[in-house]
MITORSE-192137 format. One record per residue: residue number from 1; x, y, z of N, C-alpha, C in turn; chain; residue in one letter. Coordinates in steps of 0.02 Angstrom, whole numbers, plus 32768, in hexadecimal, padded with zeros to 4 digits. Layout:
<pados>
> num;nu;nv;nw;cau;cav;caw;cu;cv;cw;cadena;residuo
> NUM;X;Y;Z;X;Y;Z;X;Y;Z;A;A
...
</pados>
This chain:
<pados>
> num;nu;nv;nw;cau;cav;caw;cu;cv;cw;cadena;residuo
> 1;ECDD;4A58;7946;ECEE;4A3F;7903;ED2E;4A17;7901;A;X
> 2;ED4D;4A09;793A;ED8D;49E6;7939;ED85;499C;7928;A;X
> 3;ED4B;497E;7939;ED40;4938;7929;ED6F;4908;794C;A;X
> 4;ED87;491B;7987;EDB4;48EE;79AC;ED8E;48AF;79C1;A;X
> 5;EDAF;4876;79BE;ED8F;4838;79D3;ED8F;4831;7A1F;A;X
> 6;ED5E;480C;7A38;ED5B;47FB;7A7F;ED34;47BA;7A84;A;X
> 7;ED50;4785;7A66;ED2A;4747;7A5B;ED49;470D;7A81;A;X
> 8;ED1E;46E3;7A9D;ED32;46A4;7ABC;ED09;466D;7A9C;A;X
> 9;ED28;4635;7A8B;ED06;45FC;7A6D;ECC8;45EA;7A96;A;X
> 10;EC8F;45DF;7A76;EC51;45D2;7A9C;EC54;4595;7ACA;A;X
> 11;EC82;4566;7ABE;EC87;452B;7AE9;ECB9;4535;7B22;A;X
> 12;ECDA;456F;7B24;ED0C;457E;7B58;ECED;45AC;7B8C;A;X
> 13;ECFA;459E;7BCC;ECE0;45C7;7C02;ED13;45FB;7C17;A;X
> 14;ECFE;463B;7C17;ED2A;4672;7C2A;ED13;468F;7C6C;A;X
> 15;ED43;4696;7C9B;ED33;46B0;7CDE;ED67;46E4;7CF1;A;X
> 16;ED50;471C;7D10;ED7E;474F;7D29;ED96;473A;7D6E;A;X
> 17;EDD7;4737;7D78;EDF3;4722;7DB8;EE22;4758;7DD3;A;X
> 18;EE29;475B;7E16;EE55;478B;7E36;EE9D;4773;7E2F;A;X
> 19;EECB;47A3;7E26;EF11;4793;7E1D;EF3A;47CD;7E38;A;X
> 20;EF75;47BE;7E55;EFA0;47F2;7E70;EFDA;47FE;7E40;A;X
> 21;EFE3;483E;7E2D;F01A;4851;7E01;F03B;488F;7E1B;A;X
> 22;F07C;488B;7E28;F0A3;48C3;7E43;F083;48DF;7E82;A;X
> 23;F06B;48B2;7EAC;F04E;48C6;7EEC;F007;48E0;7EE8;A;X
> 24;EFE9;48E0;7EAC;EFA5;48F8;7EA4;EF77;48C0;7E90;A;X
> 25;EF39;48C4;7EA7;EF06;4892;7E95;EEE6;48A6;7E53;A;X
> 26;EEEA;487A;7E22;EECB;4886;7DE1;EEA1;484A;7DD0;A;X
> 27;EE7B;484F;7D99;EE52;4818;7D84;EE68;4800;7D3E;A;X
> 28;EE69;47C0;7D35;EE7E;47A2;7CF6;EE4A;476D;7CE1;A;X
> 29;EE4C;475B;7CA2;EE1F;4728;7C88;EE3C;46E2;7C95;A;X
> 30;EE11;46B5;7CA6;EE23;466E;7CAB;EDF7;4647;7C7B;A;X
> 31;EE16;4621;7C4F;EDF1;45FA;7C1E;EDF3;45B0;7C2F;A;X
> 32;EDB9;4591;7C32;EDB4;454A;7C3F;ED9D;4527;7C00;A;X
> 33;EDC7;44FA;7BE7;EDBB;44D7;7BA8;ED99;4494;7BB5;A;X
> 34;ED64;4483;7B90;ED41;4444;7B9C;ED6C;4407;7B8A;A;X
> 35;ED5D;43CF;7BA9;ED84;4391;7B9C;ED7F;437B;7B53;A;X
> 36;ED49;4390;7B31;ED40;437C;7AEB;ED77;4397;7ABD;A;X
> 37;ED9D;43C9;7AD5;EDD3;43E6;7AAD;EE10;43B9;7AAE;A;X
> 38;EE11;4387;7ADA;EE4A;435A;7ADF;EE82;4375;7B0A;A;X
> 39;EEB8;434E;7B10;EEF2;4364;7B37;EF16;439E;7B15;A;X
> 40;EF2F;43CC;7B3C;EF53;4404;7B1F;EF5E;443C;7B50;A;X
> 41;EF72;4475;7B36;EF7B;44B1;7B5D;EF6D;44EE;7B32;A;X
> 42;EF68;4528;7B52;EF59;4565;7B2E;EF99;4586;7B15;A;X
> 43;EF96;459E;7AD8;EFCE;45C3;7ABA;EFB7;460B;7AB1;A;X
> 44;EFD6;4639;7AD6;EFC6;467F;7AD1;EFF4;46A0;7A9E;A;X
> 45;EFD6;46B8;7A68;EFFA;46DB;7A33;EFF6;4726;7A41;A;X
> 46;F02E;4747;7A49;F031;478E;7A58;F055;47B2;7A1F;A;X
> 47;F02F;47D9;79F9;F04B;47FB;79BE;F076;4836;79D3;A;X
> 48;F0AF;483F;79B2;F0DC;4876;79C0;F0C8;48B5;799A;A;X
> 49;F0C2;48ED;79BE;F0B7;492D;799D;F07B;492F;796E;A;X
> 50;F042;4919;7986;F007;4916;795A;EFF5;4959;793C;A;X
> 51;EFF3;498E;7965;EFDF;49D0;794D;F012;49F0;791E;A;X
> 52;F052;49F4;7931;F082;4A11;7901;F089;49E8;78C2;A;X
> 53;F081;49A6;78C6;F084;497C;788A;F04B;498E;785B;A;X
> 54;F010;499B;7878;EFD6;49AE;7850;EFE2;49F0;782A;A;X
> 55;F00D;4A1A;7846;F01B;4A5B;7826;F042;4A53;77E5;A;X
> 56;F05D;4A18;77D8;F086;4A0F;779C;F05E;4A16;775C;A;X
> 57;F01D;4A06;775E;EFF5;4A0A;7721;EFAB;4A13;7730;A;X
> 58;EF9A;4A3D;7761;EF54;4A48;7772;EF35;4A7A;7742;A;X
> 59;EEFB;4A6A;7722;EEDB;4A99;76F4;EEB8;4AD1;771A;A;X
> 60;EECD;4B0F;770C;EEB1;4B4A;772D;EEA2;4B80;76F9;A;X
> 61;EE76;4BAE;770C;EE6A;4BE9;76E3;EE8E;4C23;7704;A;X
> 62;EEC7;4C3C;76E8;EEED;4C71;7707;EEC6;4CB2;7711;A;X
> 63;EE9B;4CC3;76E2;EE73;4D00;76E9;EE31;4CF0;770C;A;X
> 64;EE07;4D23;7713;EDC9;4D17;7738;ED9A;4CE9;7711;A;X
> 65;ED6F;4CC6;7735;ED3F;4C99;7716;ED04;4CC1;76FA;A;X
> 66;ECED;4CAD;76C0;ECB2;4CCC;76A1;EC79;4C9A;76A1;A;X
> 67;EC3C;4CB3;76A7;EC02;4C86;76A8;EBF4;4C6B;7662;A;X
> 68;EC00;4C2B;7658;EBF7;4C0D;7616;EBBA;4BDF;7614;A;X
> 69;EB96;4BD9;764C;EB55;4BB7;764D;EB57;4B6D;763A;A;X
> 70;EB1E;4B51;7625;EB1B;4B0B;7610;EB47;4B01;75D1;A;X
> 71;EB67;4AC7;75CE;EB92;4AB8;7595;EB80;4A74;7578;A;X
> 72;EB7B;4A71;7536;EB6B;4A32;7515;EBA6;4A02;7517;A;X
> 73;EBE2;4A1E;7510;EC1F;49F6;7513;EC53;4A1A;753C;A;X
> 74;EC81;49F4;7559;ECB7;4A10;7580;ECEC;4A2B;7551;A;X
> 75;ECFF;4A6A;755C;ED33;4A8B;7534;ED76;4A82;7557;A;X
> 76;EDA4;4A5A;7539;EDE4;4A4C;7558;EE10;4A89;755E;A;X
> 77;EE00;4ABE;753A;EE28;4AFB;753D;EE15;4B27;7579;A;X
> 78;EDE0;4B12;759D;EDC7;4B39;75D5;EDD0;4B13;7617;A;X
> 79;EDD0;4B38;764E;EDD3;4B1B;7691;EDA9;4B45;76BF;A;X
> 80;ED94;4B27;76F7;ED6A;4B4C;7726;ED42;4B1E;7752;A;X
> 81;ED01;4B2E;775A;ECD5;4B06;7783;EC95;4AF6;775A;A;X
> 82;EC7A;4ABA;7767;EC42;4AA1;7740;EC0D;4A82;776E;A;X
> 83;EBCF;4A91;7760;EB98;4A71;7785;EB81;4A34;775D;A;X
> 84;EB83;49FA;777D;EB72;49BC;775B;EB44;4992;7787;A;X
> 85;EB23;4960;7769;EAFE;492F;7790;EB2F;48FA;77A8;A;X
> 86;EB26;48E3;77E6;EB53;48B0;7802;EB47;486E;77DC;A;X
> 87;EB7A;4854;77BA;EB70;4816;7794;EB6C;47D9;77C1;A;X
> 88;EB49;47A6;77A9;EB44;4767;77CE;EB86;4742;77CB;A;X
> 89;EB99;4724;7803;EBD9;4700;7806;EBCD;46BD;7828;A;X
> 90;EBDD;4686;7806;EBCF;4644;7821;EC0B;4615;7821;A;X
> 91;EC47;4630;7816;EC82;4605;7813;EC90;45E7;7858;A;X
> 92;EC91;45A4;785F;EC9A;4586;78A2;ECDF;4593;78BF;A;X
> 93;ECDF;45A4;78FF;ED1F;45AD;7922;ED40;45F0;7917;A;X
> 94;ED1D;4620;78F7;ED39;4663;78EC;ED06;4698;7900;A;X
> 95;ED1D;46CE;7921;ECEF;4705;7932;ECDC;472D;78F4;A;X
> 96;ECAB;4758;78FB;EC95;4782;78C4;ECCF;47AF;78AE;A;X
> 97;ECD8;47BA;786D;ED0E;47E5;7855;ED0C;482D;7870;A;X
> 98;ECD1;4845;7882;ECCB;4889;789D;ECD5;488C;78E8;A;X
> 99;ECE7;4854;7907;ECF3;4853;794F;ECB7;486A;7977;A;X
> 100;ECC5;4890;79AC;EC8F;48A7;79D8;EC62;48DA;79B6;A;X
> 101;EC79;48F7;797F;EC50;4926;795A;EC10;4904;7941;A;X
> 102;EC15;48C4;7930;EBDB;489F;7916;EBA4;4897;794B;A;X
> 103;EBB6;48A1;798B;EB86;4899;79C2;EB62;48DA;79D1;A;X
> 104;EB74;4911;79AD;EB57;4953;79BE;EB37;4974;7981;A;X
> 105;EB0E;4951;795A;EAEE;4972;7921;EAB5;499F;7938;A;X
> 106;EAA0;49CD;790B;EA66;49F7;791C;EA25;49D0;790F;A;X
> 107;E9ED;49F3;7912;E9AC;49D2;790B;E9A3;49B0;78C7;A;X
> 108;E9C8;49C8;7896;E9C3;49AB;7852;E9F9;4976;7845;A;X
> 109;EA1F;4965;7878;EA53;4933;7870;EA91;494E;784E;A;X
> 110;EA9C;4990;7853;EAD4;49AF;7831;EB09;49C8;7862;A;X
> 111;EB48;49CC;784A;EB7F;49E7;7871;EBAB;4A12;7843;A;X
> 112;EBD3;4A3D;7862;EC04;4A64;783D;EC48;4A41;7843;A;X
> 113;EC6A;4A38;780B;ECAC;4A19;780A;ECDD;4A45;77E5;A;X
> 114;ED1D;4A3C;77F4;ED51;4A60;77CF;ED67;4A36;7793;A;X
> 115;ED91;4A52;7769;EDA6;4A32;772B;EDC5;49EC;7736;A;X
> 116;EDF2;49E2;7767;EE0F;49A0;7770;EDDC;4968;7778;A;X
> 117;EDA8;4975;779F;ED75;4941;77A8;ED4A;4938;776A;A;X
> 118;ED3D;496F;7746;ED15;4966;7709;ED3B;493D;76D6;A;X
> 119;ED7B;494B;76CD;EDA4;4925;769E;EDA9;48DC;76B4;A;X
> 120;EDAA;48D0;76F4;EDAB;488C;770E;ED6C;4866;76FA;A;X
> 121;ED32;4885;7703;ECF3;4865;76F2;ECEF;4857;76A7;A;X
> 122;ED07;4885;767E;ED07;487A;7636;ED33;483E;7624;A;X
> 123;ED6B;4837;7645;ED98;47FE;7638;ED76;47BD;764C;A;X
> 124;ED55;47BD;7686;ED33;4780;769C;ECFA;476D;766D;A;X
> 125;ECD9;47A0;764F;ECA4;4791;761F;ECC1;4774;75DF;A;X
> 126;ECF9;4790;75C8;ED19;4776;758C;ED30;472D;7596;A;X
> 127;ED46;471E;75D3;ED5F;46DB;75E2;ED26;46A9;75F2;A;X
> 128;ECE8;46C1;75F0;ECAF;4695;75FB;EC9C;468A;7643;A;X
> 129;ECB6;46B1;7672;ECA6;46A8;76B9;EC6A;46D2;76CF;A;X
> 130;EC58;4704;76A6;EC1B;472A;76B1;EBEE;4720;7674;A;X
> 131;EBAF;470F;7681;EB82;46FE;7649;EB69;473C;7624;A;X
> 132;EB63;4774;7647;EB48;47B1;7628;EB7D;47E8;7626;A;X
> 133;EB7E;4810;75F0;EBAC;4849;75EE;EB97;487D;7622;A;X
> 134;EBC7;48A5;7637;EBBA;48D8;766A;EB9B;4915;764A;A;X
> 135;EB64;492D;7667;EB41;4968;764E;EB56;49A5;7675;A;X
> 136;EB67;49DC;7652;EB7A;4A1B;7672;EB3D;4A48;7675;A;X
> 137;EB22;4A52;76B0;EAE6;4A7B;76B8;EAF7;4AC6;76BE;A;X
> 138;EB33;4AD5;76D6;EB48;4B1A;76DE;EB94;4B1B;76E3;A;X
> 139;EBB3;4B55;76D6;EBFC;4B57;76D9;EC15;4B9E;76E0;A;X
> 140;EC51;4BA3;76FE;EC77;4BE1;7700;ECBD;4BCE;76EA;A;X
> 141;ECD6;4BE9;76B3;ED15;4BD2;7697;ED40;4C0B;767D;A;X
> 142;ED7E;4BF9;766C;EDAD;4C27;764D;EDE0;4BFE;7626;A;X
> 143;EE0C;4C1E;7601;EE3E;4BFB;75D9;EE6B;4BD2;7606;A;X
> 144;EE74;4B92;75F6;EE99;4B64;7621;EEE4;4B6C;761B;A;X
> 145;EF05;4B5F;7653;EF4E;4B5F;7656;EF62;4B28;7687;A;X
> 146;EF8A;4AF7;766F;EF9E;4ABF;769A;EFE5;4AC7;76B6;A;X
> 147;F007;4AFC;76A4;F04C;4B05;76BB;F055;4B41;76E9;A;X
> 148;F01E;4B5F;76FF;F022;4B9C;7728;F04C;4B91;7767;A;X
> 149;F043;4B57;7786;F066;4B4A;77C6;F09F;4B18;77BD;A;X
> 150;F0B3;4B0B;7780;F0EA;4ADC;7776;F12C;4AF4;7794;A;X
> 151;F13D;4B36;7790;F17A;4B4D;77B1;F178;4B42;77FD;A;X
> 152;F13D;4B4B;781B;F135;4B3E;7862;F141;4AF4;7871;A;X
> 153;F125;4AC9;7848;F12F;4A81;7850;F17A;4A6F;784C;A;X
> 154;F19C;4A8A;781A;F1E3;4A7A;7811;F20D;4A92;784C;A;X
> 155;F1FC;4ACE;7867;F222;4AE9;78A0;F216;4ABE;78DE;A;X
> 156;F1D8;4AAA;78EA;F1CA;4A81;7925;F1E9;4A3C;791F;A;X
> 157;F1EB;4A21;78E3;F20A;49E0;78D8;F254;49E2;78E7;A;X
> 158;F276;4A17;78CF;F2BD;4A1D;78DC;F2CB;4A27;7926;A;X
> 159;F2A1;4A50;7947;F2AB;4A5D;798E;F2A0;4A1D;79B7;A;X
> 160;F26E;49F6;79A4;F260;49B7;79C8;F29B;4987;79C1;A;X
> 161;F2B6;4981;7985;F2EE;4954;7979;F329;4966;79A6;A;X
> 162;F334;49A7;79B0;F36C;49BD;79D9;F35D;49B6;7A24;A;X
> 163;F321;49CB;7A39;F312;49CF;7A80;F2FE;498D;7A9F;A;X
> 164;F2E3;495E;7A77;F2D0;491E;7A94;F30D;48F8;7AAD;A;X
> 165;F347;4907;7A8F;F385;48E8;7AA6;F39A;4904;7AEA;A;X
> 166;F38E;4945;7AF3;F3A0;4966;7B32;F370;4951;7B6A;A;X
> 167;F32F;494C;7B58;F2FD;4939;7B8A;F2F6;496D;7BC1;A;X
> 168;F2DA;4959;7BFA;F2D4;4985;7C34;F2AD;49C4;7C26;A;X
> 169;F2C2;49FB;7C48;F2A0;4A3B;7C42;F2A0;4A58;7BFC;A;X
> 170;F2D7;4A54;7BD6;F2D6;4A71;7B92;F29E;4A52;7B67;A;X
> 171;F296;4A10;7B6C;F262;49EF;7B43;F21D;4A00;7B5D;A;X
> 172;F214;4A04;7B9F;F1D4;4A17;7BBC;F1C0;4A5E;7BA7;A;X
> 173;F1F2;4A8B;7BA8;F1E4;4AD0;7B93;F1D1;4AD4;7B49;A;X
> 174;F1F2;4AAC;7B20;F1E0;4AA8;7AD9;F197;4A95;7AD0;A;X
> 175;F181;4A60;7AF3;F13C;4A49;7AEC;F10B;4A7F;7B04;A;X
> 176;F11D;4AA1;7B3B;F0F1;4AD5;7B56;F0EA;4B0F;7B25;A;X
> 177;F122;4B27;7B0A;F120;4B5F;7ADC;F0FD;4B4D;7A9A;A;X
> 178;F105;4B0F;7A85;F0E4;4AF8;7A49;F098;4AFA;7A52;A;X
> 179;F081;4AE2;7A8C;F039;4AE2;7A9B;F01E;4B29;7A9D;A;X
> 180;F044;4B57;7ABC;F02E;4B9D;7ABF;F029;4BBC;7A7A;A;X
> 181;F05A;4BAE;7A4F;F05B;4BCA;7A0C;F01C;4BB5;79E5;A;X
> 182;F00A;4B75;79E8;EFD0;4B5D;79C4;EF8F;4B77;79E3;A;X
> 183;EF8E;4B7E;7A25;EF52;4B97;7A47;EF46;4BE1;7A38;A;X
> 184;EF79;4C07;7A25;EF70;4C4E;7A16;EF3F;4C59;79DD;A;X
> 185;EF34;4C26;79B4;EF04;4C2D;797D;EEBC;4C32;7998;A;X
> 186;EEB2;4C16;79D3;EE70;4C19;79F3;EE78;4C11;7A3E;A;X
> 187;EE8D;4C47;7A61;EE99;4C43;7AA9;EE59;4C31;7ACF;A;X
> 188;EE63;4C0D;7B07;EE29;4BF9;7B2F;EE0A;4C35;7B52;A;X
> 189;EE34;4C66;7B65;EE1B;4CA2;7B88;EE17;4CDD;7B58;A;X
> 190;EDDF;4D01;7B57;EDD7;4D3A;7B29;EE0F;4D6E;7B30;A;X
> 191;EE27;4D78;7B6E;EE5B;4DAB;7B77;EE9E;4D96;7B59;A;X
> 192;EEA3;4D57;7B45;EEE1;4D3E;7B27;EEE0;4D41;7ADC;A;X
> 193;EEAE;4D61;7ABF;EEA7;4D62;7A76;EEE6;4D80;7A56;A;X
> 194;EEFD;4D5F;7A22;EF3B;4D75;7A00;EF2A;4D91;79BC;A;X
> 195;EF5B;4DB2;799B;EF4E;4DCC;7957;EF46;4D95;7923;A;X
> 196;EF53;4D56;7938;EF4C;4D1D;790A;EF0C;4CF7;7917;A;X
> 197;EEDA;4D18;7935;EE9D;4CF5;794B;EE77;4CD8;7910;A;X
> 198;EE7C;4C95;7907;EE5A;4C72;78D1;EE40;4C2E;78EB;A;X
> 199;EE04;4C2D;7909;EDE8;4BEE;7920;EDE3;4BB9;78E9;A;X
> 200;EDD6;4BCE;78AB;EDCF;4B9D;7875;EE12;4B7B;7867;A;X
> 201;EE49;4BA0;786E;EE8B;4B81;7865;EE98;4B4F;789D;A;X
> 202;EE89;4B64;78DA;EE95;4B38;7914;EE6C;4AF8;790D;A;X
> 203;EE2C;4AFE;78FC;EE02;4AC2;78F5;EE19;4A97;78BB;A;X
> 204;EE31;4AB6;7886;EE49;4A8F;784D;EE88;4A67;785F;A;X
> 205;EEB3;4A85;7887;EEF0;4A61;789C;EEDF;4A25;78C7;A;X
> 206;EEB1;4A2F;78F7;EE9D;49F8;7922;EE79;49C2;78F9;A;X
> 207;EE50;49D8;78C9;EE2C;49A9;789E;EE5D;4982;7873;A;X
> 208;EE90;49A3;7857;EEC2;4980;782F;EEE7;494B;7858;A;X
> 209;EEF8;495D;7896;EF18;492C;78C3;EEE9;48F2;78D2;A;X
> 210;EEA8;4901;78DD;EE77;48CD;78EB;EE6E;489E;78B0;A;X
> 211;EE6D;48BB;7874;EE65;4893;7837;EEA0;4863;782E;A;X
> 212;EEDC;487C;7836;EF17;4852;782F;EF16;481A;7864;A;X
> 213;EF04;482C;78A0;EEFF;47FC;78D8;EECC;47C5;78C8;A;X
> 214;EE92;47D9;78AE;EE5D;47AA;789F;EE72;477B;7866;A;X
> 215;EE8E;4797;7831;EEA2;476D;77F8;EED9;473B;780B;A;X
> 216;EF06;474E;7838;EF3A;471F;784E;EF1A;46E4;7872;A;X
> 217;EEE9;46F2;789D;EEC7;46BC;78C0;EE9D;4692;788F;A;X
> 218;EE7E;46B3;785F;EE54;468F;782E;EE7F;465F;7805;A;X
> 219;EEBA;4675;77F2;EEE7;464A;77CB;EEF9;460B;77F4;A;X
> 220;EF06;4614;7835;EF16;45DB;785F;EEDB;45AB;7866;A;X
> 221;EE9F;45C6;786F;EE63;459D;7875;EE56;4577;7834;A;X
> 222;EE60;4598;77FC;EE56;4576;77BB;EE85;453B;77B2;A;X
> 223;EEBF;453E;77D3;EEF0;4508;77CD;EEE9;44D4;7804;A;X
> 224;EEB1;44D9;782B;EEA2;44A5;785B;EEB2;44B3;78A3;A;X
> 225;EECD;44EF;78B2;EEDC;44FF;78F8;EE9C;4516;791B;A;X
> 226;EE98;4508;795C;EE5A;4518;7982;EE63;4559;79A9;A;X
> 227;EE3F;458C;7996;EE3F;45CD;79B8;EE0E;45C9;79F2;A;X
> 228;EE25;45DE;7A2E;EDF7;45DD;7A68;EDE6;4624;7A80;A;X
> 229;EE0E;4656;7A6B;EDFD;469B;7A7C;EE24;46CB;7A4F;A;X
> 230;EE04;4703;7A3E;EE25;4738;7A18;EE18;4778;7A3D;A;X
> 231;EE4E;479A;7A53;EE48;47D2;7A80;EE67;4811;7A62;A;X
> 232;EE44;484A;7A67;EE5F;488A;7A50;EE83;4885;7A0E;A;X
> 233;EEBE;48A2;7A08;EEE0;48A3;79C7;EF23;4880;79C8;A;X
> 234;EF35;4860;7A00;EF77;4842;7A01;EF7A;47FD;7A21;A;X
> 235;EF44;47E3;7A3D;EF47;47A3;7A60;EF14;4772;7A45;A;X
> 236;EF2C;4735;7A37;EF01;46FE;7A22;EF15;46C0;7A49;A;X
> 237;EEE4;4696;7A5B;EEF2;4659;7A7F;EEDB;461D;7A56;A;X
> 238;EF08;45ED;7A50;EEFA;45AF;7A2D;EF02;4574;7A5C;A;X
> 239;EEDD;453E;7A4E;EEE4;4500;7A73;EF13;44D3;7A4A;A;X
> 240;EF4D;44C3;7A68;EF80;449D;7A44;EF92;445E;7A6B;A;X
> 241;EFA6;4428;7A48;EFB6;43E9;7A6A;EFF9;43EA;7A8E;A;X
> 242;F027;4417;7A7A;F068;441C;7A9A;F080;4464;7A96;A;X
> 243;F0BD;4470;7AAB;F0D8;44B4;7AAC;F0F1;44C9;7A67;A;X
> 244;F0C2;44C9;7A38;F0D2;44DE;79F4;F09C;4510;79DD;A;X
> 245;F0B1;454C;79CB;F082;457F;79B4;F069;456D;796E;A;X
> 246;F02D;4584;795B;F015;4579;7916;F049;4592;78E4;A;X
> 247;F057;4569;78B2;F08C;4579;7883;F07A;45B1;7852;A;X
> 248;F03F;45CC;7859;F02B;4605;782F;F046;4646;784B;A;X
> 249;F062;4645;7888;F080;4680;78A7;F0CC;467B;78A5;A;X
> 250;F0ED;46B5;78A2;F136;46B7;78A7;F14A;46CF;78ED;A;X
> 251;F16B;46A4;7912;F17F;46B5;7956;F1C0;46DC;7954;A;X
> 252;F1C1;4716;7977;F1FC;4740;7978;F1ED;4781;799E;A;X
> 253;F21C;47B0;799C;F214;47EF;79C0;F204;482A;7993;A;X
> 254;F205;4821;7951;F1FB;4859;7924;F1B2;4865;7912;A;X
> 255;F1A5;489E;78F1;F162;48AC;78D7;F14F;4874;78A6;A;X
> 256;F110;4861;78A8;F0F9;482A;787D;F104;47E6;789B;A;X
> 257;F125;47E4;78D5;F132;47A5;78F8;F10D;47A4;793A;A;X
> 258;F10E;476B;795C;F0E7;4763;7999;F112;4741;79CF;A;X
> 259;F0FC;474C;7A0D;F116;4725;7A45;F0E3;46EE;7A54;A;X
> 260;F0FA;46B4;7A69;F0CE;467C;7A78;F0DB;4665;7AC0;A;X
> 261;F0A5;4665;7AE9;F0A9;464D;7B2D;F07A;4612;7B35;A;X
> 262;F08F;45E0;7B5B;F066;45A4;7B64;F04C;45A2;7BAC;A;X
> 263;F00A;4599;7BB1;EFE7;45A0;7BF1;EFBF;4561;7C00;A;X
> 264;EFC4;4548;7C3C;EF9D;450E;7C50;EF53;4522;7C56;A;X
> 265;EF25;44F6;7C43;EEDE;4506;7C49;EECB;4512;7C92;A;X
> 266;EE9B;453F;7C9C;EE83;454D;7CE0;EEAB;4583;7D03;A;X
> 267;EEDF;459F;7CE4;EF05;45D6;7D01;EEF3;4617;7CDF;A;X
> 268;EF02;4650;7CFF;EEEE;4691;7CE3;EF18;46A0;7CA5;A;X
> 269;EEFB;46CA;7C7A;EF1C;46DE;7C3C;EF42;471F;7C49;A;X
> 270;EF84;4721;7C40;EFAA;475E;7C4B;EF99;4793;7C17;A;X
> 271;EFA4;47D2;7C29;EF99;4809;7BFB;EFD8;4833;7BF7;A;X
> 272;EFE2;4852;7BBD;F01C;487E;7BB4;F05D;485A;7BC0;A;X
> 273;F087;4876;7BEC;F0C8;485A;7BF9;F0CA;482E;7C36;A;X
> 274;F091;4813;7C4C;F090;47E6;7C85;F0BF;47AA;7C79;A;X
</pados>
C-alpha cells in the first residue's frame, strides 16, 4: 500500500550496469535518452528527509481500525485503508499517481490504499485530472489525527540541522537510528516486533512521502520540465538543457529542500550518498 513510484519515461532506455562502490561490486541504473530530447543532461533531484518530513502531517488513526465497509463518500474525519478501483491515468510524461501499486490490482481491478493516496486521488479529481470520482468498495478506518508524529518530526529536524554540520559518523549514526525508529512500526523480521507494531502507520508514512514526491514532480512537469524517471520516495530525474534544476524545487540541505546533481547521459545513476 505504499504506492512508491518506480517509473522511467517510455522513450528512455534503462539498463542495469555493474559498478564498484567501496570495493564492492554493485548494480546501478543507466538511462539512455533519445536524440529527440535535444541537447542536455540529467538532473538528479534528491529529496532531504522524505520519511521524517512526511511525519509532520501524515493522517493516521491512533486507535485500532474498525471495519467500515463500502463508503458513499470519504469522511475527512477518518483515516485508515480503503479498497478502490485503480483510476485511469493519461497525463503525458507523468507516472500513475498510485505508483507501482497501480500495477498490482486484484482480479476486479481493485487495490488497497492508505489515506494519503486516497486524498491525493480526490484532489486530482477536483482539479480535473481524473474523469471519474474514486469509489470506496471497502474500508477499515478510525478517527483521524494528523499531528500524532509531529513531535517526532520536529525532533528529527532539529537533530538534522545540528548534525549535518558535523557530518561524518555522527550524521551517519543519526540517519541509521532514524531509519530504525521508523522501521519499528513494522519490522522486517517477526522476532523484531515492537510494542508500537502498526503496519498501517508505516504504510501511511511511506505513502505520504510518495504523494509529496509525486506532486513535486507533477508541478515541475506542468510548468514544462521533462521528467525522465521517478524513483522511490526521494529521487527524480529531469532532462535539462544546462546545470539548472527545475525552479519548482528549493535547493538546500533542510527538510522540504533537495540536493541537485547533474549527470551526463549514458552514465550510471548514483543512489543514496554516492
